[in-house]
Every structure is written in C-alpha cells, then in structure tokens.
Steps between C-alpha positions, in 0.01 A plus 500: 500500500459125490734475203752740656511278806534196273204330663278255317128549454444192715717629785336843516148369452551239770645751742217745431239222520360572154488285188770513237230578241382802702857627540552467124182700440623771736835515324356520148228750594201271449402565862509868589327501839686276746360523849699677772522164676671343196730801470597464867599138444685584178689778677623249755584240237689750285648697789370833372306769686128426521419868451688501169292211368184674622610812315576309179160330518329839526381472860719787620553838345875573482425869570356403839814316607543708815175357640637147520512339839741349578776595262607215271790279598799495265473185289822355643332499841156385385385210709745571781337512840704753694427653837453875535853525639640308203316728253646802683846346467445445127390863460803622696731291283346637180546856631862417579557362149348811342719726713807303397402525134446875531838548670688271261343621175347844561490590129322186378124525444279289717316206348221620274650843435581597145856579403633742245 
C-alpha cells in the first residue's frame, strides 16, 4: 500500500511513529507480529482500514467479519472525523449512487461479480 500511494519509507514511518528499519522489516516479512497499536498507526498513515491490517496480521478471522464493531470506514474516508449526521448523509449519497447505477446499467454485474 505504501508503494501504491507513492509514499517513502521515511514518510510512512514518521507518520506512524515507528522506525524506518521496523517498517522495512514489516514489509519484507522479517517481523510477523506487529502490535495492534502499530497497526492502528500504520492504518492512519497509509489511509487503509485498521480492521484490514488486523486481519492481514492474523488478529482477526475473516470468517468472523460480521462480529466487527464498528464497521470499517472506506479507505477514502479513513481519518475523516464526521458527525453522525454527516455519516448518514454519506450513506444516503452512496445509496443514491447505487440506485443510479442500477437504473442506468441494469444488465452490468456489480463489482466483484463474475461475468460470462
């Protein structure tokens, strides 16, 4: 994710308050057990869902996803501090977009569905 975002080791490590050497070890698999606290900071630095990093690190079982509280925030909104009313507005807008997609392209499969 760091490379996809075109962020340097120094920038991510600094933002996550970890050393560059530790981040390198995480990336190359030398360290396999990062603490949840480190994962929380990395999630913020990389703008990815914390729960996804917890899952990748083996702290969460993907089959138990429905037990998560609260539900993860889409990565584009990670770090945004929105009020309850603003989150409701975001949800309403997403529903609107999905309805428009369904009306405009009723025969196209939804994201993640196989075609053919």
